[in-house]
TORLO-223192 format. One record per residue (C-alpha): residue in three letters; y, x, z. Coordinates in steps of 0.05 Angstrom, whole numbers, plus 5000, padded with zeros to 4 digits. Layout:
REC  aa   c2   c1   c3
REC ALA    Y    X    Z
...
***
This chain:
REC  aa   c2   c1   c3
REC MET 6880 2894 2738
REC ALA 6913 2941 2783
REC THR 6898 2937 2858
REC MET 6946 2917 2913
REC ALA 6950 2991 2936
REC GLU 6968 3012 2864
REC CYS 7021 2959 2858
REC ARG 7050 2985 2929
REC SER 7048 3053 2900
REC ALA 7085 3036 2839
REC LEU 7141 3000 2877
REC ASP 7147 3066 2918
REC GLU 7153 3106 2854
REC LEU 7204 3060 2827
REC SER 7243 3063 2890
REC ASP 7239 3143 2885
REC ASN 7260 3138 2813
REC LEU 7323 3095 2829
REC ALA 7343 3141 2883
REC ALA 7342 3200 2838
REC ALA 7382 3164 2786
REC GLU 7451 3184 2766
REC GLY 7511 3152 2731
REC ASP 7506 3076 2710
REC VAL 7436 3071 2731
REC ARG 7450 3096 2803
REC GLY 7512 3044 2805
REC ALA 7472 2988 2784
REC ALA 7417 3005 2835
REC ALA 7467 3012 2893
REC LEU 7467 2937 2908
REC ASP 7448 2913 2978
REC ARG 7403 2851 2961
REC SER 7338 2817 2987
REC LEU 7287 2828 2936
REC SER 7217 2800 2918
REC CYS 7160 2819 2873
REC HIS 7107 2771 2858
REC ILE 7046 2798 2827
REC ARG 7014 2735 2792
REC ASP 6944 2758 2779
REC LEU 6936 2782 2853
REC ASP 6975 2722 2878
REC ILE 7012 2767 2925
REC THR 7083 2782 2936
REC PHE 7121 2844 2960
REC THR 7186 2828 2999
REC GLY 7244 2873 3025
REC ARG 7312 2898 3004
REC LEU 7343 2941 2949
REC THR 7393 2981 2990
REC ASP 7434 3041 2968
REC GLY 7387 3053 2908
REC ARG 7322 3046 2947
REC ILE 7274 2991 2950
REC THR 7244 2984 3017
REC VAL 7184 2936 3021
REC ARG 7178 2903 3090
REC ASP 7126 2853 3076
REC THR 7067 2830 3030
REC VAL 7051 2756 3033
REC GLU 6994 2722 3000
REC GLY 7018 2667 2941
REC PRO 7091 2664 2916
REC PRO 7152 2683 2951
REC ARG 7163 2637 3014
REC GLU 7237 2650 3017
REC LYS 7277 2655 2955
REC ALA 7305 2728 2953
REC GLU 7369 2749 2919
REC ILE 7333 2790 2865
REC ARG 7267 2760 2844
REC LEU 7216 2792 2800
REC ALA 7148 2764 2774
REC MET 7097 2802 2729
REC THR 7024 2821 2732
REC SER 6997 2880 2766
REC ASP 6983 2920 2701
REC ASP 7052 2905 2678
REC LEU 7084 2930 2743
REC VAL 7046 2997 2737
REC ALA 7061 3004 2664
REC LEU 7134 2992 2674
REC VAL 7138 3046 2728
REC ASN 7093 3095 2687
REC GLY 7143 3085 2627
REC ASN 7087 3054 2584
REC LEU 7125 2988 2582
REC ASN 7193 2974 2564
REC PHE 7228 2929 2616
REC ALA 7275 2895 2564
REC LYS 7220 2880 2517
REC ALA 7172 2852 2572
REC TRP 7233 2811 2599
REC ALA 7251 2784 2527
REC SER 7176 2767 2516
REC GLY 7167 2736 2582
REC ARG 7116 2788 2613
REC VAL 7167 2804 2668
REC ARG 7212 2749 2696
REC LEU 7277 2773 2729
REC GLU 7322 2724 2766
REC ALA 7384 2739 2804
REC GLY 7457 2715 2808
REC PHE 7497 2722 2747
REC ARG 7541 2785 2776
REC ASP 7476 2817 2796
REC LEU 7445 2806 2729
REC LEU 7506 2844 2697
REC LYS 7500 2900 2744
REC LEU 7422 2906 2733
REC LYS 7429 2905 2659
REC SER 7445 2977 2656
REC LEU 7376 2987 2683
REC LEU 7346 2953 2622
***
């Protein structure tokens, strides 16, 4: 099980990767939306915003998200680290239920290029 610090570091790395992306990936990440990432095995939630291709984590709270973010992720700590490190395919993890992604229909259409 990854630690809370390792999860935060993974989110920072994901933010850097999105900011450096080009083309369709950059366009998909250029949303301005509230974001939450619930780490099920640690029972913590990182909350923040996806803005201009960067994830800004603003808070970490115990338990599930208190407010419904526009883009909501849920997974285990190890899956978050594996996704960011490239050891876990997002589309396969999402299809198998290891990773949960919830967002509005239009946002899902935009985010599909990230898969």
